[in-house]
C-alpha positions in Angstrom: 30.8 29.2 9.2 28.6 26.5 8.9 26.9 27.5 5.5 30.2 28.2 4.5 31.2 24.7 5.4 28.7 23.3 3.9 29.1 25.2 0.0 32.7 23.7 0.7 31.5 20.5 0.8 29.1 20.2 -1.7 31.7 21.7 -4.4 34.5 19.6 -3.4 32.1 16.6 -3.5 34.5 14.5 -0.8 33.7 10.8 0.0 32.0 11.1 3.3 32.8 8.5 5.6 29.6 8.8 8.1 26.6 8.9 6.2 27.4 5.8 3.7 26.5 2.4 3.4 29.9 0.0 3.2 32.0 -0.6 3.3 31.4 -3.4 0.9 33.1 -6.4 0.1 32.1 -8.6 -2.5 31.8 -12.1 -2.3 34.2 -14.0 -4.0 34.1 -17.6 -3.5 30.0 -17.3 -3.8 29.9 -14.9 -7.4 28.1 -15.0 -9.3 25.6 -16.5 -7.1 22.9 -16.7 -10.0 23.2 -17.8 -13.6 20.4 -18.6 -16.6 19.7 -21.4 -16.9 17.5 -23.8 -19.6 15.9 -25.5 -16.8 13.0 -23.4 -16.2 10.1 -22.8 -18.3 6.1 -21.6 -17.9 4.0 -21.6 -20.3 3.8 -17.9 -22.2 0.0 -16.5 -21.8 0.9 -14.0 -25.0 2.4 -16.8 -27.3 1.2 -19.5 -25.7 4.1 -21.2 -25.9 6.6 -23.1 -24.2 9.3 -20.1 -22.7 12.9 -20.9 -21.0 12.2 -17.7 -19.2 16.1 -17.2 -17.7 17.9 -19.1 -20.7 19.4 -16.3 -22.0 20.6 -13.6 -18.7 19.7 -13.1 -15.5 20.5 -9.2 -14.4 19.8 -6.4 -11.9 17.5 -7.8 -8.7 16.2 -6.2 -6.3 15.9 -8.0 -2.5 13.6 -8.1 0.9 13.5 -10.0 3.9 10.1 -11.8 4.3 9.9 -15.2 7.0 13.9 -15.1 7.6 15.0 -15.4 4.0 16.0 -13.4 1.8 14.2 -13.0 -1.6 15.6 -11.9 -4.4 13.3 -10.6 -7.6 15.3 -10.8 -10.5 15.3 -9.9 -14.2 15.0 -12.6 -16.5 15.6 -12.6 -20.3 14.5 -15.4 -22.9 16.4 -16.2 -25.8 14.3 -13.3 -27.8 15.3 -11.1 -25.0 11.8 -10.8 -23.6 12.3 -9.7 -19.9 10.1 -11.2 -17.0 10.5 -10.8 -12.9 11.7 -14.9 -11.1 11.9 -15.4 -7.9 14.9 -17.2 -5.7 14.9 -17.6 -1.9 17.8 -18.0 0.5 18.7 -18.6 4.8 22.0 -17.0 4.1 21.6 -14.4 1.5 24.5 -16.3 -0.7 22.8 -19.4 -2.1 19.6 -19.3 -3.9 16.9 -21.6 -4.4 14.7 -20.5 -8.0 10.9 -20.6 -8.0 9.7 -22.5 -10.6 8.3 -19.9 -12.7 8.0 -15.9 -13.5 6.4 -13.7 -10.8 5.9 -11.1 -12.5 5.5 -11.0 -16.9 3.6 -9.4 -19.5 0.0 -11.0 -19.9 -3.2 -10.3 -21.8 -4.3 -6.9 -19.8 -4.5 -3.6 -20.0 -0.6 -3.5 -19.8 0.3 -5.3 -22.5 1.0 -2.7 -25.4 3.7 -1.3 -22.9 5.2 -4.6 -21.8 5.9 -6.4 -25.1 7.4 -7.6 -26.8 10.3 -6.0 -24.3 9.1 -7.1 -21.1 9.1 -5.8 -17.5 12.6 -5.3 -16.4 14.5 -3.8 -13.3 12.7 -3.9 -10.2 12.8 -2.4 -7.2 10.8 -3.3 -3.9 10.0 -1.6 -0.7 8.0 -2.3 2.2 4.8 -0.8 2.8 3.3 0.2 6.4 0.7 -1.4 6.5 1.9 -4.6 5.7 2.8 -5.9 1.5 5.3 -4.8 -0.9 5.2 -2.2 -3.6 7.4 -2.6 -6.3 8.6 0.0 -9.3 9.4 -1.3 -12.7 10.6 -0.9 -16.2 7.7 -1.6 -18.7 9.2 -1.9 -22.5 7.4 -1.9 -25.8 10.8 -2.4 -27.2 10.6 1.2 -27.8 10.1 3.5 -24.8 10.9 2.7 -21.7 8.2 3.4 -19.0 8.1 3.4 -15.1 5.0 1.2 -14.0 4.7 -0.2 -10.7 2.7 -3.3 -8.8 1.8 -4.1 -5.2 1.7 -7.4 -3.4 0.9 -9.1 -0.2 3.2 -12.4 -0.6 5.9 -11.5 -3.1 4.0 -14.2 -5.7 0.9 -13.2 -6.3 0.8 -9.0 -7.9 -1.4 -6.4 -8.5 -0.5 -4.5 -11.9 -1.2 -0.2 -11.0 0.1 0.9 -14.5 1.8 3.8 -15.0 3.6 5.7 -11.5 2.7 8.7 -14.0 -1.1 9.2 -14.7 -0.3 12.6 -16.3 -0.5 12.6 -19.9 2.6 15.0 -20.5 5.2 12.0 -18.4 3.2 8.9 -19.0 5.0 8.6 -22.4 8.0 9.9 -21.2 11.4 7.5 -21.6 11.5 6.7 -18.2 12.5 4.2 -15.6 14.8 2.7 -12.0 12.3 4.2 -9.3 13.7 4.1 -6.0 11.3 5.8 -3.4 12.6 6.9 -0.1 12.3 4.9 2.6 12.7 4.3 6.5 14.6 1.5 7.5 12.6 -0.8 10.4 14.7 -3.4 11.7 15.4 -5.8 8.4 12.8 -4.2 6.9 13.3 -0.6 4.3 9.6 0.7 4.9 8.5 3.3 2.2 8.2 6.8 4.3 6.4 9.8 4.2 8.2 13.2 4.0 5.6 16.2 5.2 2.6 13.9 3.7 4.1 12.7 0.7 6.3 9.9 -0.3 9.3 10.8 -2.8 11.0 9.1 -5.7 13.7 9.7 -7.6 14.1 8.2 -11.1 15.6 8.4 -14.4 19.0 7.3 -16.6 20.5 10.2 -17.2 20.3 12.8 -15.0 18.4 11.8 -11.9 14.9 13.7 -11.4 12.5 13.4 -8.5 8.1 12.7 -7.8 6.2 12.7 -4.9 3.0 11.2 -4.4 0.2 10.8 -1.2 -1.5 7.6 -2.4 1.5 5.7 -3.9 -0.4 5.5 -7.3 -0.4 8.8 -8.8 3.3 10.3 -8.8 3.5 14.6 -9.7 7.3 14.7 -11.0 8.8 18.2 -9.4 9.8 20.6 -11.9 12.2 23.5 -12.3 10.1 26.2 -11.8 12.2 28.8 -14.1 12.4 26.3 -17.2 9.1 24.0 -16.7 11.0 20.8 -17.3 11.2 18.2 -15.0 13.8 19.0 -11.9 17.5 18.0 -12.0 18.7 16.6 -8.7 21.7 15.1 -9.9 23.9 15.2 -12.8 26.6 13.7 -14.6 30.3 14.6 -13.7 32.9 15.2 -16.7 36.3 13.6 -15.6 34.7 11.6 -12.9 33.0 7.7 -12.8 29.8 9.0 -13.6 30.7 11.3 -16.4 28.0 9.5 -18.6 25.1 9.0 -16.6 23.7 8.8 -13.4 20.6 5.8 -12.2 19.1 4.9 -8.9 20.3 1.6 -7.5 17.6 0.9 -4.8 15.7 2.2 -2.6 16.8 5.5 -1.1 16.9 5.5 2.9 16.2 8.4 5.4 19.0 8.1 8.1 19.8 10.8 11.0 22.3 13.0 8.3 20.0 13.3 5.4 18.4 10.7 2.8 21.5 8.2 1.6 21.2 7.4 -2.2 22.8 4.1 -3.7 23.4 5.0 -7.4 24.7 3.5 -10.7 26.5 5.3 -13.4 28.5 5.4 -16.2 31.7 6.9 -17.6 31.7 8.7 -21.1 34.1 8.5 -23.9 37.0 11.6 -23.8 35.9 12.5 -19.9 36.7 8.9 -18.7 37.5 8.5 -14.4 41.5 6.9 -15.2 40.9 3.9 -13.6 37.9 2.7 -15.4 37.3 1.7 -19.2 35.0 4.1 -21.1 31.7 3.1 -20.7 32.1 1.1 -17.5 29.2 0.8 -15.5 30.2 1.6 -11.1 28.5 2.7 -8.1 28.7 5.5 -6.0 26.3 7.6 -3.3 24.7 10.8 -2.9 22.9 12.3 0.3 19.9 14.2 -0.1 18.3 16.6 2.5 15.8 14.9 4.7 13.3 17.6 4.7 13.9 18.6 1.2 14.3 15.5 -1.4 15.6 17.6 -3.6 18.7 19.0 -2.6 21.8 17.8 -2.4 24.1 17.9 0.2 26.9 15.8 -1.0 28.3 13.5 -3.3 31.2 10.5 -3.2 33.9 11.1 -5.9 34.5 7.1 -6.1 33.0 4.4 -6.7 32.6 2.2 -4.3 32.2 -1.1 -6.6 33.0 -1.4 -10.1 33.7 -4.8 -12.6 36.9 -6.8 -11.6 36.2 -10.6 -12.4 35.6 -11.9 -15.8 32.1 -12.5 -15.6 31.3 -8.6 -14.7 33.4 -7.9 -16.9 32.3 -9.9 -20.1 28.5 -10.5 -21.2 25.8 -9.2 -22.9 26.9 -5.7 -22.1 31.0 -5.6 -21.6 31.7 -3.6 -17.7 28.7 -3.6 -15.7 28.3 -4.1 -11.9 24.6 -2.5 -11.6 23.4 -2.0 -8.3 20.0 -2.6 -7.9 19.4 -4.7 -4.3 20.0 -4.3 -0.5 18.5 -5.9 2.5 20.3 -5.8 6.0 20.1 -9.5 7.0 22.2 -11.2 10.2 23.3 -8.0 11.1 25.0 -7.0 7.6 24.3 -5.4 4.5 23.6 -7.2 1.4 24.3 -5.7 -1.8 23.0 -7.6 -4.8 24.0 -6.3 -8.6 23.7 -7.4 -11.9 27.2 -8.4 -13.5 27.8 -7.6 -17.3 23.7 -7.9 -18.1 24.6 -11.5 -17.8 24.8 -12.8 -14.0 24.1 -11.6 -10.2 26.5 -11.3 -7.9 26.8 -10.3 -4.2 28.7 -8.5 -1.5 28.6 -8.2 2.2 29.2 -5.1 4.2 32.4 -5.6 6.2 
């Protein structure tokens, strides 16, 4: 009977009420909480010129709580559309003070060929149980997006680790958006091993999964029959996620399983009736706690989508893209990019 119940639950993809994060409410009177500005500049080590590194767009933030403050690591674009990662801090999770210079950017180092001229995009940060932080990001050379990582002890100084995939078969594969499985420990989301491995969801069409013993080299799990990367979450015709799915923040291991907030877009001809085509909205998925590749449940509706003008009109229209989640002052704060141009926040009720 229990087995039959799980089959029916999976097939119906009914919106759950016990395992989802939220519900969330946008902080309307404060949004957008970050806007692009031409007030911030630095000496670019590649061109040796002063670049106003966030004058074009700010978007797609990750977040972590440190020393009683919310630290927002966000993607900043200059007028040439090169991306760098910048930092802003807040004592209330809503009003932020930006740092004067970016914290992670293309330099004359071993990663330059992969990070220039497109830059460093879309961070996702987790805490480490031994202290410090682990960050995945997209290295973009202007043609291919590659999933890279870096570590830090202070959020300011970073050690780049290069591609997360050491296997040549995957190192040059279009890959991005690495969301690690974590456990919430007080106000920290800590990278967590399952049966001796860390796990990470990634991808921006379907979702795939990789594992690692040391956070330096990741093994892509493959479909044994096809010998291709194992697809663990796919788009669904007729739903808000009919065009593509992409990880949001880290995934969180809970009693019911592994909860992953994910971003999605709907396709022309397979639209969700309530959303314009190609709208980016977010849903949630539940995976098995011991078999992270096994999908158990999935929401049938998005829980956040573009509503305000700054979420509908920008560099890319109709976009709410979730990448940051913190637990702060007894509530969950969800940070998201809006129309690839600005940054907004929602709070759990």
